[in-house]
N, C-alpha and C positions, 0 to 999 in steps of 0.2 A: 429568601432568607436561607443562609447556609450555616449549619452547625457542624462541628468537628467532635468526633468521639474517639478517644485514644485508648487502645487496649495493649497492655504489656509494654514492650520497648520496641516500637516499630523502627525499621530501617528507613533512613531519609532518602526517598527515591528522587526527590526534587521534581516530582510530577506537578505539584501545586507550588505556584510562585507568589501567590498573594495570601497574606496572613488571614486565617480564619480562626476565631476564638474557640478555645476548648469548652465544650459544654460539660457541665457537672452532672446533669441528669442523663437518663437513658434516652435512646433515639425516640422520636415521636411516633414512629411507625414500627410495627413488628416487634419481635423479641430477640434478645441475644443470649446465647448460652456459651459458657466458657468451660463446660464440663470436660468436653473432648476437644481441645484446640479451640477453634472459634466457629460458631454457627449463627447465622442470622435467619429468622424464619418469618414469613408473612403469608396470611391467607388471602388469596386473590379472589375478587368477585368474578362472576361468570364473564362479564364483558370487558374486563381489564385487558389492556394491551401492555405488553412489556417491550419497550424499545431499548436498543443499545448493544453493547458488546463489541462495537466496531467491526473488526474483521472476523466474521464467523459465518459458518454454512447456514443453510436454510433461509428463512424469511426475515422481513423487517420486524415482524412481531415474533419475538423469541420464545413464545409459550410452547410448551409441549416437547421440549428436548433438554438434554443435559449437555453443558458446555463446560470446558476446563480451560482457564487461561493458563497456558503452559507453552511458551514459544517453541514451535516444533517444525522441523524440516519435513514436510508432509506433502508430496506432490500430487497425491490422489485426493482431490477434494470431493470426497463421496458424502452422501447425505447422513451417513452415520458417524462422521468424524466429530470428535469432541474438541480438538485443539487445532490451531492454525499457526501462522507464523508470528502473529502479533498477540499481545495481551492487553486488552482494553476493558478495564473492570468498572465500566460506568453503565448504569441501568436507569431507566425511568418507568415507573408504574403509572399508567395513565387510565383512570376510570373513576370508581367511586371515591377513591383517594388518589391524588396525584402528587408524586414526589419522586426525587431522584436520589440515587445511591452511587457513591464512588468508593470502592474498597481499595485503598492504596497499600498494596501487598505485592512484594516483588517476586513471589514464586507461585507455584501451582495453587489455584483457587477454583473451586468447583461451583457452577451455577446450575442448580436443579430447578428448572422453571416449569413446573407442572409435569415433570417426568415421572417421578416416583408416585406422587399423588397430584391429580390434575389441578387442584386448587391451591397447591402449596408452592411457594417460592422458598428455597433454602439455598443460602450461600455459605460454603464452609471451606475451611483450610486447617491444616495440621496444627499450626501454632498461633496462639492468640496474641500476635505482635503486629498490630496494623492500625491504620487511621481509617475510620469510617466517616465520610462526609454525607450528611443528609441535606437535601435541597428542597425547599418548599417554593412553589411558584404558582402563577395564575394558570398555567397550562404546561404541556410538555415542551413546547417551543421556548417559553420563558425560562424553563429550568435548564434547557440546553445553553442558552445565552448566559445564564448566571455561572454555570460550570465552566464554560469557555473562558470567561473573564478571569477565574481564579487559576487556570492552568496556563495562561499566557498566550500571546499572539502566535498565530499559525505562520509557518514558514512561507515566504514569498519568493518564488523562483524568477529568474530573468524572463522577459517577455518571449524570447525565442523558444522557450520550453513549452509554449502553448502551440507550437507547430506540430507537424506530424513527424514521427520518427520511425525508422526501420532498424530492426535488430534480428540477429540469428546467431545461435550458438553454432559456430563452425566457420565464420569469417576469420581467416588467418593471416593473409598476406595483404600488403597495400593494394595489390591488384584486385584482390576480392572486394574490398571496400570501394575502390574506384569503379569497379564494374556495377556495383549496386547504385552508385551515384549516377553513373551513365544511364543505366536503365530507367531511373526516375526522371532524370532531366531530359533525356531524349523523347520520352513519352510525355513530358510536361505534366507529370504528376508531382504536385507540391510536396516538399520535404525540407525540414530544418535540422534534423538530428539523425545521426548514424551511431549506433550503439556498438561498442567494442566488448564482446564477451571474452571468456578466459584465455582464448587462444592467441590474443595479441601479445600476451606477456612472454617472458623468457622463463620457461619451465614452471609456469603458473606462479611466479613470484611477484608479490605485490610491489607496485611502484617501479616495475621494470618493463621494458619493451624489447621484444625480440629483434635484435639488431640485424639479423640476416633478413627478416621479412620487412623491416622498416629502417633501412640504413641511415636515413636522415628523418627522424620522427618529426622534428619541429617543422621541417619543410613540408612534410606531408600534411601536418595539421594546418599550416598556412594555406596549402593548396586547396584543402577542403573548405576552408574558411572563405577563400576567394570565390567559391561557388555556393556561399551561404550555407555550409554544412558544418554543424557543430559535432565533433567526435565526442562521444560519452563513454569512457572506459569503465569497466567494472573493477571493484576492489573487494577482495575476500577477506574473511576474518583470520584465516590461518597464515602464519609467516613461516616459509620453508626453512627447515634446518639445513643449513649449507654453509660450510666454512668459506669466507670470502664474500658472502652476501652481506652488505653493510646493514640492512634492517635487522637481520638475524643477530649479527655480531653486537650491534648496539643494544639491542634488546636484552641479550644475555649479560653483557657487561654492566648494565645499569639496573638490572632486576626489574625489567619492564614487562616480563611475561608472567602468566598465571603459574602458580606454584603448586607442587604436591605438598602433602602435609610434612614431608621431611626436608622441604625447602628446595628440592630440585625442580627444574622447569618441567611442567606437565607437557607430555607429547601425545599428539593424536594425528591420524592420518586424515587429510583432506585432498583437494585436487594436486597439490605439489608433492604428495607423499607425507612423510612425517613433518609436522609443523608444531610451533608453539602459538598460543594465543595471547595477543597484547592484553594486558590488564587494564582495560579501559575504564574500570571503576576506581583506579588509582589516578589521582589528578595529574601527577607528573608523567605517568605512562601515557595518559590520555593526550596530554599536550605534545609529548614526543610523537606519538603515532599520527595525530592530526597534522603535525608539521610535515610529515612525509608526503602529503598531497602536493606540496609545493613542487616536488620533483616533476610532476606532470603539468601543474599549472604554469610553471616557468617555460614550458614548451608549447604553451597556447591553449591547453585544455581548459574549458570553463564549465564542465559538468561531469558528474560521476553518479554510479549507482553501487550501493554496498549490498554485498550478498553473502550467503552462507554464515549469517551472523546471529543465529539463534543461541549459540554457535552449532552449526552442523558438524557432526563427527562421523567419519567413515568407520573408524575403529581406533581404540587407543592401544598403547603398547600393552597394557594390562589385559585388555579385552582380547587382543589377538593371541597373547600368550596362553590365555585360558582355553581358547579355541583350538590352538595347536595341541595342547595337552589332551584335549578330548580326542582329537583325530589320532594321535599317537596311541592312545589306549587301544584303538581298534585297527591299527595299521597291519597287524599280522592275523587278523581274524580269518579263520577257516571254517567256522561253524555258523555263519550267517547270523551272528549275534549283534550285528550293528543296529542300534535302534533307529529305525527309519525316520520317525517323527522328530527325533532329536537332531538328526542330520539335516532335516529340512528347516527346523526352527532355529537352531543356534546361529547360522550365519546372519539371520535377520536380526538377532540380538546384538550384533556387533555395532550397528549404526545407531547413533544418538541414544546410547544406553543411559538410562537414569543412574546406573552405577558409576559411569564415567563422570557424570556431572557432580557426583559426590567426591571425586578423586582430586579435583583441583580447587585452588583458593585465590582470592583477590586480596590485595593489600588496601584497605580502606582506612585512611588516616591512621596508619600504623597498626590496625587490628586486622588479623587474618580471618576472612569470612569465606565460608565453604560456598562454592559456586551455586549448588542446588538451592541455597537459601536465598539467592538474588538472581536466579536464572533469567527471569524475564527482562532484566535491565541490560543485558549484554548488547543486543542490537541497538537499543536506544543510545547507549553510551558510546558505541562505535561511531554512530552518526553524529552524536554530540561532539566526539573528538574532531570530526571534520568540520562541523559547523563553527565550533569555536576558533579552530585554526583559520577558517575562511575570513573570519573578521580581522584577523591580523595580516594574512597573506593578501587578501583582496579587500581592503577596508572600504572601498568606494564602490565596488561592483558586486552584484549578486552572482552566485554560482549555483548551477543546478545540482540538486542532490536528492536522491530518494533511496529508500532502503527496503529490504525484505522484512526483516524482524523489527519489532518496535514495541514500545510501551508508551502509555500516555505521558507526555513530556517531550518525547522525540519530535512531536509535531512542530516544535519550535525550531527545529534544525533541518528538517527535510520532509519530503512526502514519502509515500509508500506505493509500491505496486503489489498487486495481490498474489504474486507468486506463480508457481508452476501449474497453471491450469491446463485443461485439455481442450481439444477441438471438438467440443460437445455443445449442442444447442442449450443443454441445461446449464452450462457454465456461462453462456451469454446471459441468461436470465439471472444467475448468481451474481454476475458482475453488476447488473443493474440494482439488485437488492442490497448489495454491500455499500453503495455510494453514500446514502444518507447516514447510515449508522457509523461509518468512518468520519463523516463530517461532524457528527455529534461529539466525537472524541478529539476533535481539533485537527484531523488529517483532512486537509483540503486538496492538496496537490496529490491526487490519486488516479488510479486507472488500472486496467487489467491488460494482459497480453492478448491483444486483439487478434482473432482468428484462432486463438488457442496455442499454447506452448508445446504440449505433447500431443501425440496422435497426428493424424492427417486432416487438414482442413479441406473445405470445399469452397467453390467459388461463391455459392450463395451464402454460406455461413460467414465467410469473410466479409462479404458486402453488407450483410445485416449487422455484423459486429462493429464494422467501421461506422455505420449509421448511428450506433450508440456512442462509439468512441469519439465522434465529432464533439460530443458535449462534455466529455470527461476532461479535466484539466491535463492529465497525462494521456497522450494519444500515441500509443506505440504498437506496432506490429512486431511480435517476437515469436520465434519458433525454435524448437530443438534440433540439434544435429540428428541426422538420419530420419527426419520427418520430411514430408513433401515440401519443396520450396514454395514459400507463400509470399514472396515479394509481389506486390500488386501488379507489376507489369508482366508477370508470368502467365496471367490468365487471359483468356479470349475476351474480346470486346473491352480492351484496356480503357477505352473512353468512359466506361461506367465508373471505373476506379478514379480516373482523372477527375470526373465530375463530383463524385461523392467526397473525396478528400478536398477537392476545391471548396466545398461548402464550409469546411472547417475554417479555412481562411477568410471566407466571406463573413463568418461570424465572430472572428477573433476580437474586433472591437467590443462586442457584447460580452463574450465569454470572459475576457480579460477584465472588463469593468466589473462584472458580477463577482468574479474571484477576488479582486482587490477590495471591493466593498465588504465582502464576507470576512476577509483577513483582518482588515483594519477596524472592523466593528464588532469582532468576535462573534460572527454570525455564521450561517450555513450557506453553502452554495447549492447543495442538493437537499431537498426536504421531502418527507412523505406528504402526501396530499393533506392528511389530516392535520398537519401543523398549520396549514394556511386555511383549512376549512374544518375546524375542530367540532363543529356541530352537525356536520354532514355524515350521517351514519354510513352511507355508501363509500364516502372518501376514506373513512376509517378502515375499511375492509381491504382497499386496494393496495397491492404491493408492486404491480408491474407498470406503474406510471409515477414519475417523480416531478416535483416542482424544481425548476432551476432559476435561481435568483428571484427577482421579484415580478418578472414578466412572463415567464415561459413555463409550460408544462411539456414533458417529453413522454412519448408512449411508443418505444421502439417495437418492431416486429422481432419475435424471438422464436418463431416456429418455423420448421422446414416446410417448404412448398406453399407457404401462406401467401395469398395475394394482398393481404391486409390484416386488420385486427379490429376488435371491438375496443372502444374507449368509452370511459364515463367522464363527462364534463360537469364539474360541480357548479359551473356558471356558464353563461354564454362565452364562447371563445372564437378566435379566428384560427381555422385550420389552415396551416401553411405548408406547402410543398415546394421544395427546390427541384425544378424539373430538369431533365437532361439537356434541354435546349438553352439553358441559362435563364429561363424565365422563372418567376415566382408566382405560384398559384395560391390564391387566398380565397377562402370561403367562411362566411360566418355561420357557426353552428350553435343552436340553442342548448341550454342546460339539459342533461340527459345522456342516454347511451346511444352511440352511433357505431356503425361499421364503416371504417374508412379504408379506401384502397391505397396501398403504398407499394409501388413497384420496387424491384430489386435496385434500380438505379435512381430512385427518388429518396430524398431525405425530408422527414416531416417534423413538425413541431406545432404546439398550439400557443397562441398569444392571448393572455388574459384580457378581459373586457376592459377597455379604457387605457390599454397599454400599447407601446410600440418598441421595436427592437432595431438597433442600428445594424446595417449590413454595408459591405464594400464590394468592390470587384474582386474576382479571383486573383491571387498572386501565388507564385511558386515558392516564396519563402516569406516568413514574417517581415524581414527587412525590406521586402518589395511591396508591401501593402500600401496602396495609395489612399490616404485618408481624404483626398480630394474627391473620391468617388462616393463618400459616405452619404447614405440616405436611410430612411426609416420605413419599416414595414409594420403593419398592424392597423390599430385604430387611428383614424384621422384626428388631428388636433390633440393628440396624446403628447406628452413631454417625457423625455428620457434624460437621466443625469449621467452623461458619458464621462468615465474616468480615463484620463490620459496622463501618462509620464513618459520618460525616456526608455522605460522598459529594462534598465540595467542598473541604475543608481540604487544603493541601499536606502531603505525607507525606515 
């Protein structure tokens, strides 16, 4: 059962798409105070688990920390971070009382989950203008499925998007991309997607291609597709201010950009230099910006990733002017009076300044709304612009789309990747722990930058991360410019990478089936163990093992120099390893704890008692998978409901 409690005059985020009746009485759990904005308080029992918040640092159980939903361009995913790229305000308290909460509020909201007081959950925001949804259910899993139903069906990508993809910030010319394809194909390492970061554009201008580096872009796209490679270009939020640039000129002429209070177009620097932001909360501007994706679709592109859409700001005109004024004050200093800490601190305040988010406005149905009041909706609506346009541009075929910034509701239009992580073992574990909480909020097509985006990866870290990435719907190796090259063919014993990535393709019939079932049934692809084993106290504690679909448990190795790991089996399971010689090792293990050996060039999983999983022979692209080689591993006489479609038609 779901009840809706409305406070003040909420902004319609359109996160919830199914009607929920308004309750006249107070929420059944906790207490609400409207003395200073809005505050919801609840006293947690000692054994209560708090699930949720989608993209957030730390663990699956969110107790013991303070989180702020405030979409932020934050590349250093450290343990003390409060905010990340997404804002996913859905929680479940699972214990003496079990219920779910969704705070539909489009700007910064704080979740103090046992941080100030260990037993106190407090959710607070500055203004009492929000909808609070309270969900009762049989258990946490049931609550998730009820919530998923009211927020609408999750995005479904084309089937090729379940292949492996390679990316790097720094690929610039057609030859750069061709050389990457050559490296993978010559080494027979499977690959389906090649991502194009900002350097493919002309001067970082959205919906342009550098003609010097790509003199015939359509022919280049076709050449890649002939090798079963889908090019996936990036689109950023900022539109370069430049006379003669059609996107800029059309946006200015039609008032499609975000405005300052005086009605002028707000300007801020991002990759192209000074830019304007498309007013994606304005329906007309959203339709216009979404329509621009056709520029690349008409040249054969069938996938995109949206970036910098928190929106990220390097500096605004106003912020830069203030900083210059500070420097000018001390430019003739002869007495060493320059305040050292101010010199250090002030440049850091230029980027993503809260003051800048107060400087521009959106036109929402004719009403000017200050950006900071709806900040968390920008990335959502940028991707919505694309998703709505795709339905017109490509009415019969699915297009790949995922985004960096998001709010609940965006899950209907695209997936997300978890942003600029680092080549750290801790981020491999963080990747694992984020997956079920993102699924809870509707984001099924998810994944992290395998091997790590920033810093320098190592061979063993990349192999272990790929062994997790095999199971995430989005499987992409991505790295930053000026870091170590981390394409798989650059490391010794390349056959290990060929084998590990090949397992992804052997499992695609299963992974795709379970994804489609989850999407079409408002279900989860990844689950915490406790969702399938709610009465198992050990399962409630475990955060480094996940259930995948209805048949599989995964327990990746995430520790450097480890020969294996301990796992807990809530029931008898088949321990399965895909061996480097192509064979599949199966061993039945009883319920309980076990140490299992897993070499760097092996991929493991566990099949639940009485279940089986389809596998096929290795293929170098999704298009080349031979379903005639389909067979089943796991328990004998088990049955599996295989989902099949053409992988491209809209559903």
